[in-house]
C-alpha positions in Angstrom: 60.0 -33.6 -213.5 56.4 -34.5 -213.0 55.2 -32.6 -216.0 57.7 -32.1 -218.8 56.8 -34.6 -221.5 54.8 -32.2 -223.7 57.6 -29.5 -223.8 60.3 -29.2 -226.4 62.8 -27.6 -224.1 63.7 -27.3 -220.4 62.6 -24.2 -218.5 64.9 -21.2 -218.6 67.5 -21.5 -215.8 66.5 -18.3 -214.1 62.8 -19.1 -214.4 63.5 -22.5 -212.9 65.0 -20.9 -209.9 62.2 -18.3 -209.8 59.5 -20.9 -209.6 61.3 -23.4 -207.4 59.7 -23.5 -203.9 61.5 -26.5 -202.3 63.9 -24.2 -200.4 61.0 -23.2 -198.2 58.1 -25.6 -198.7 60.3 -28.5 -197.6 58.8 -27.7 -194.2 55.6 -29.4 -195.3 57.3 -32.8 -195.5 55.4 -34.2 -192.5 52.1 -33.0 -193.8 52.9 -34.2 -197.3 53.8 -37.7 -196.0 50.7 -38.0 -193.9 48.5 -36.9 -196.8 50.2 -39.3 -199.1 49.9 -42.3 -196.8 46.2 -41.7 -196.4 45.7 -41.3 -200.1 47.6 -44.6 -200.8 45.1 -46.3 -198.5 42.2 -44.7 -200.3 43.6 -45.9 -203.7 43.9 -49.4 -202.3 40.3 -49.3 -201.2 39.2 -48.7 -204.9 41.7 -51.2 -206.4 44.2 -48.8 -207.9 46.8 -50.1 -205.6 47.1 -53.6 -204.1 47.3 -53.8 -200.3 50.9 -54.8 -200.7 51.7 -51.8 -202.8 50.0 -49.5 -200.4 52.0 -51.0 -197.5 55.2 -50.6 -199.5 54.4 -47.0 -200.3 53.7 -46.3 -196.6 57.0 -47.9 -195.6 58.9 -45.8 -198.1 57.1 -42.6 -197.1 58.0 -43.1 -193.5 61.6 -43.5 -194.5 61.4 -40.2 -196.4 59.9 -38.5 -193.4 62.6 -39.8 -191.1 65.3 -38.5 -193.5 63.7 -35.0 -193.4 63.4 -35.2 -189.6 67.0 -36.2 -189.2 68.2 -33.5 -191.6 69.5 -36.3 -193.9 67.3 -35.8 -197.0 69.4 -35.1 -200.1 67.7 -32.7 -202.4 68.3 -33.0 -206.2 68.2 -30.3 -208.9 64.8 -31.5 -210.2 63.1 -31.2 -206.8 61.1 -28.1 -207.6 58.8 -28.5 -204.6 58.2 -30.7 -201.6 55.8 -32.9 -203.6 58.3 -33.6 -206.4 61.0 -34.2 -203.9 59.0 -36.7 -201.8 57.8 -38.6 -204.9 61.2 -38.7 -206.4 62.8 -40.1 -203.3 59.9 -42.6 -202.8 60.6 -44.0 -206.3 64.3 -44.4 -205.4 63.3 -46.3 -202.3 60.5 -48.6 -203.6 60.5 -48.4 -207.4 57.4 -48.6 -209.6 54.6 -48.5 -207.0 55.7 -44.9 -206.2 54.5 -43.8 -209.7 50.9 -45.0 -208.9 50.6 -42.8 -205.9 49.6 -39.6 -207.8 46.7 -41.4 -209.6 43.7 -39.0 -209.5 45.5 -36.6 -207.3 46.9 -33.1 -208.3 49.5 -31.0 -206.6 46.6 -28.6 -206.3 44.6 -30.7 -203.8 47.8 -32.1 -202.4 49.3 -28.8 -201.4 45.9 -27.5 -200.1 45.7 -30.5 -197.9 49.3 -30.1 -196.7 48.7 -26.5 -195.9 45.7 -27.2 -193.8 47.5 -29.9 -191.9 50.3 -27.4 -191.2 48.0 -24.6 -190.1 46.1 -27.1 -187.9 49.3 -28.0 -186.1 50.4 -24.3 -186.0 47.1 -23.4 -184.3 47.6 -26.2 -181.7 51.2 -24.9 -181.0 50.1 -21.3 -180.6 47.2 -22.3 -178.3 49.5 -24.2 -176.1 52.1 -21.4 -175.9 49.4 -18.8 -175.2 48.1 -20.9 -172.4 51.6 -21.0 -170.9 51.7 -17.2 -171.0 48.3 -17.0 -169.3 49.5 -19.3 -166.6 52.6 -17.1 -166.1 50.4 -14.0 -165.8 48.0 -15.7 -163.3 51.0 -16.9 -161.2 52.5 -13.4 -161.1 49.1 -11.9 -160.2 48.6 -14.3 -157.3 52.0 -13.3 -155.9 50.9 -9.7 -155.4 47.2 -9.7 -154.5 47.4 -6.3 -152.7 50.1 -4.4 -154.6 48.9 -1.1 -156.0 50.2 0.6 -159.2 49.1 3.8 -161.0 46.6 3.0 -163.7 47.2 5.0 -166.9 45.1 6.5 -169.6 46.7 8.6 -172.3 50.0 7.6 -170.6 49.0 9.8 -167.7 48.4 8.6 -164.2 44.6 8.1 -163.9 43.4 6.0 -160.9 45.1 3.5 -158.6 44.6 -0.2 -159.5 45.8 -3.5 -158.3 48.9 -4.8 -160.0 47.1 -8.1 -160.3 44.3 -6.4 -162.1 46.7 -4.9 -164.6 48.3 -8.3 -165.3 44.9 -9.9 -165.7 43.9 -7.4 -168.3 46.4 -9.2 -170.6 45.1 -12.6 -169.6 41.7 -11.7 -171.0 43.2 -10.3 -174.2 44.9 -13.7 -174.6 41.7 -15.5 -173.9 40.1 -13.8 -176.9 43.2 -14.7 -179.0 42.7 -18.4 -178.1 39.0 -18.1 -179.0 40.0 -16.7 -182.4 42.4 -19.6 -183.0 39.8 -22.1 -181.9 37.2 -20.6 -184.2 39.6 -20.6 -187.1 40.4 -24.2 -186.5 36.8 -25.1 -187.3 37.3 -23.9 -190.9 40.8 -25.4 -191.2 39.2 -28.8 -190.5 37.7 -29.1 -194.1 39.6 -31.6 -196.3 40.4 -30.7 -199.9 42.1 -34.1 -200.8 40.1 -35.7 -203.6 39.3 -32.5 -205.3 41.9 -33.2 -208.0 43.2 -30.3 -210.0 39.9 -28.5 -209.9 37.1 -30.9 -211.0 37.2 -33.8 -208.5 38.5 -37.4 -208.4 37.5 -39.8 -211.2 38.4 -43.0 -209.3 35.8 -42.9 -206.6 38.1 -42.5 -203.7 36.2 -42.3 -200.4 36.7 -38.8 -199.3 34.9 -39.4 -196.0 37.5 -42.1 -195.3 40.3 -39.7 -196.2 38.9 -37.0 -193.8 38.8 -39.5 -191.0 42.3 -40.8 -191.7 43.7 -37.2 -191.6 41.6 -36.0 -188.7 39.5 -33.5 -190.7 35.8 -32.9 -189.7 34.5 -33.3 -193.3 35.6 -33.2 -197.0 35.2 -29.9 -198.9 31.9 -29.4 -200.6 33.2 -28.0 -203.9 36.3 -29.1 -205.8 36.9 -25.6 -207.4 36.7 -23.9 -204.0 38.8 -26.6 -202.3 41.9 -26.1 -204.4 41.7 -22.3 -204.3 40.6 -21.6 -200.7 43.3 -19.9 -198.7 40.9 -18.2 -196.2 42.1 -20.4 -193.5 45.7 -19.1 -193.8 44.4 -15.5 -193.8 42.4 -16.3 -190.6 45.5 -17.8 -189.0 47.6 -14.8 -189.9 44.9 -12.4 -188.7 44.7 -14.2 -185.3 48.5 -14.3 -185.1 48.7 -10.5 -186.0 46.2 -9.6 -183.3 47.9 -11.8 -180.8 51.2 -10.2 -181.6 49.6 -6.8 -181.3 48.5 -7.6 -177.7 52.0 -8.8 -176.9 53.4 -5.6 -178.4 51.1 -3.5 -176.1 52.4 -5.4 -173.1 56.0 -5.0 -174.3 55.4 -1.2 -174.7 54.3 -1.0 -171.1 57.2 -3.1 -169.8 59.8 -1.0 -171.7 58.5 2.0 -169.7 57.8 0.2 -166.4 61.3 -1.3 -166.3 63.0 2.1 -167.0 64.7 3.7 -164.0 62.3 6.6 -164.2 59.4 4.2 -163.4 61.2 1.3 -161.7 58.0 -0.7 -161.3 59.6 -3.9 -162.6 63.1 -5.2 -163.3 63.6 -7.5 -166.2 65.8 -10.5 -165.6 69.3 -10.4 -167.0 68.4 -13.3 -169.3 66.0 -11.1 -171.2 68.1 -7.9 -171.4 71.2 -6.8 -173.2 74.0 -4.2 -172.7 75.5 -1.4 -174.7 78.6 -1.7 -176.8 79.8 1.7 -175.5 78.0 2.5 -172.2 78.8 -0.1 -169.5 75.9 0.9 -167.2 73.2 0.1 -169.7 70.6 -2.7 -169.3 68.4 -2.5 -172.3 65.0 -4.2 -172.6 65.8 -5.5 -176.0 63.5 -8.5 -175.6 60.5 -6.3 -175.3 61.6 -3.9 -178.0 61.9 -6.8 -180.4 58.4 -8.0 -179.5 57.2 -4.6 -180.7 59.3 -4.7 -183.8 58.4 -8.2 -184.8 54.7 -7.4 -184.5 55.1 -5.3 -187.7 56.6 -8.3 -189.4 53.7 -10.6 -188.6 51.2 -7.9 -189.7 53.2 -7.6 -192.9 52.9 -11.4 -193.4 49.1 -11.0 -193.3 49.2 -8.1 -195.7 51.4 -10.1 -198.1 48.9 -12.9 -198.2 45.9 -10.6 -198.7 47.6 -8.9 -201.6 48.5 -12.3 -203.2 44.9 -13.4 -202.9 43.1 -10.2 -204.1 44.0 -10.6 -207.7 43.9 -14.4 -208.1 41.2 -15.7 -210.4 39.1 -18.7 -209.2 40.5 -22.2 -208.9 44.2 -22.8 -208.3 46.9 -20.4 -209.5 50.7 -20.4 -209.1 50.3 -17.1 -207.1 49.4 -19.4 -204.2 53.0 -20.5 -204.0 53.5 -17.2 -202.2 51.2 -18.2 -199.3 53.8 -20.3 -197.6 56.7 -18.0 -196.7 54.5 -15.5 -194.9 52.7 -18.3 -193.1 56.0 -20.0 -192.0 57.5 -16.6 -191.0 54.5 -15.6 -189.0 54.3 -19.0 -187.2 58.0 -19.0 -186.4 57.9 -15.4 -185.2 54.8 -15.8 -183.1 56.0 -19.0 -181.4 59.4 -17.5 -180.5 57.8 -14.3 -179.3 55.4 -16.1 -177.0 58.2 -18.1 -175.5 60.2 -14.9 -174.8 57.3 -13.0 -173.3 56.4 -15.9 -171.1 60.0 -16.0 -169.9 60.0 -12.3 -169.2 56.8 -12.6 -167.1 58.0 -15.6 -165.1 61.4 -14.1 -164.2 60.7 -10.4 -163.7 61.1 -8.7 -160.3 58.2 -6.6 -159.2 59.1 -3.5 -157.1 55.9 -3.2 -155.0 57.1 -0.2 -152.9 58.2 1.8 -156.0 54.8 1.2 -157.6 53.0 2.5 -154.5 55.3 5.5 -154.2 54.4 6.5 -157.7 50.8 7.0 -156.7 49.8 10.7 -156.1 46.7 12.2 -154.6 45.7 13.7 -157.9 44.6 10.2 -158.8 41.9 10.5 -156.1 40.2 13.4 -157.8 37.4 11.1 -159.1 37.0 9.7 -155.6 36.4 13.3 -154.3 33.8 13.8 -157.0 32.1 10.6 -156.0 32.1 11.8 -152.4 30.1 14.8 -153.5 27.7 12.6 -155.5 27.0 10.6 -152.4 26.2 13.8 -150.7 23.6 14.5 -153.4 25.5 16.7 -155.9 25.0 15.8 -159.6 28.2 14.3 -161.0 28.8 17.0 -163.6 28.7 19.7 -160.9 30.9 17.5 -158.7 33.4 17.2 -161.5 33.5 21.0 -161.9 34.0 21.5 -158.2 36.9 19.0 -157.9 38.5 20.5 -161.0 38.8 23.7 -159.1 40.3 21.9 -156.2 42.9 20.3 -158.5 44.0 23.8 -159.6 44.1 25.0 -156.1 46.2 22.0 -155.0 48.6 22.4 -157.9 49.1 26.1 -157.1 49.7 25.2 -153.4 52.2 22.5 -154.5 54.0 24.9 -156.8 54.2 27.5 -154.1 55.6 25.0 -151.6 58.2 23.8 -154.1 59.5 27.2 -155.0 57.6 27.6 -158.2 58.5 24.2 -159.6 55.7 22.2 -161.2 53.9 20.0 -158.7 50.7 18.0 -159.0 49.9 19.1 -155.4 48.2 17.2 -152.6 44.6 17.4 -151.7 45.6 16.6 -148.1 47.5 20.0 -148.0 44.2 21.8 -148.4 42.3 22.9 -145.3 38.8 21.9 -144.6 37.8 25.6 -145.1 39.3 25.5 -148.5 37.3 22.3 -149.3 34.2 24.0 -148.0 35.0 27.1 -150.1 34.5 24.9 -153.1 31.4 23.2 -151.8 29.5 23.3 -148.5 28.9 19.5 -148.9 32.5 18.8 -147.8 32.9 17.8 -144.2 35.7 16.5 -142.0 35.2 13.0 -143.4 36.5 14.2 -146.8 40.1 13.4 -145.6 39.1 9.7 -145.3 38.5 9.7 -149.0 42.2 10.4 -149.6 43.2 6.8 -149.3 44.5 4.7 -152.2 43.5 1.4 -150.7 40.0 2.7 -150.1 39.8 4.0 -153.6 40.7 0.6 -155.0 38.4 -1.3 -152.6 35.5 0.8 -153.7 35.7 -0.5 -157.2 34.0 -3.8 -156.2 31.8 -4.2 -159.2 32.3 -7.4 -161.2 35.4 -6.9 -163.3 36.7 -4.0 -161.2 40.0 -3.6 -159.4 38.8 -4.1 -155.8 40.7 -7.0 -154.1 37.4 -9.0 -153.9 36.7 -8.5 -157.5 40.2 -9.4 -158.6 40.1 -12.5 -156.4 36.9 -13.5 -158.4 38.7 -12.7 -161.6 41.6 -15.0 -160.6 39.1 -17.8 -159.9 37.6 -17.4 -163.3 41.0 -17.3 -164.9 42.1 -20.5 -163.2 38.8 -22.1 -164.1 39.3 -21.3 -167.7 42.8 -22.6 -167.7 41.7 -25.9 -166.1 38.9 -26.3 -168.6 41.2 -25.7 -171.5 43.7 -28.2 -170.1 41.1 -30.8 -169.8 39.9 -30.0 -173.3 
């Protein structure tokens, strides 16, 4: 143990297991080794270690890291956390110099540094994975530049849109997710090492040197805050939760769109499963699990916030509970991103089925806009077309033997149109064209082919800039 000399007896066996964190925080081994190597160099610069001792410590720590990486590290009963385990093994490898490494350092600033290094790496991994998903969306959008699909609001067919426009809506959600991670990374880049337990380092270690060695932007400004700050984990978990939420919304759409009742897309066999009893089933389990695991990541964020809300200032053992939700969220997010990217890249798009799902009721707004161009105020135009919708539905029901039908505007006569408004003329039937409806939405950000082509250029430009960065 690192701390037991002032105690008369060992910890209760159950309590020892209760407070042991090595079974999950071993994952910090790489960060712990990096931080310790940098700290050994800082101690050598102020004469606590000789250059030879610092070199020996670095050599030993690299051996420890390799053992972890190869799955060959042998834990011992006294390894209560990753820091204890690494120091114990380092002493076995190099002897007395290992006991100098912790001079002026506390596990408080040590773990805070480890966690920041871990989160920094997790952000980089998430950003790379999100970018891959964005590339997949753009590539799919470019395959079908003219395919039409019903656009929905309230899960009801609303207006026709380009399939590419629909896919790109998720591209821009993901762009915001990447911005959030990038913004969070700025606050992760503050180094706590050298803050000690809470009051600072008494040996004059060069914290600017440590920051440079570990790739941080600057050292923390206040030692009390440095050891207790877990905002950066909360920010990562929030960004991860919102990203998962966006993936869940896409998954919800795809569950429906891949159902036979829709048939807009077909998920590849590699991302579906069958039924144990019904041989015909092809279930979209990949997308359903994306929805389910989103609740898990949101729960990880909630767990951390509850841990932090009652913790007094400075370091508290409560902070041991920051790691499992972080690790779980990072694992879940990275796996989810890989699965969703695979689904996007391998799905089959049924262009004809999507177009066949369009109905003329989706052109009601176009009819109202026709009247607006003839000089009728929009509210009045809306009222007029609403009446025509009812008339078309009644006509459709009559033609289908009383069954529900949305009806077709094209089944109405010109006289019936003029009965609703004298502003209708023979050119009204030209309005009843899905491609023309889409083409009319040529405003920047709209669904017109020209506007979507511009969107794709912007998307590609953003991806290229991010790749260069």
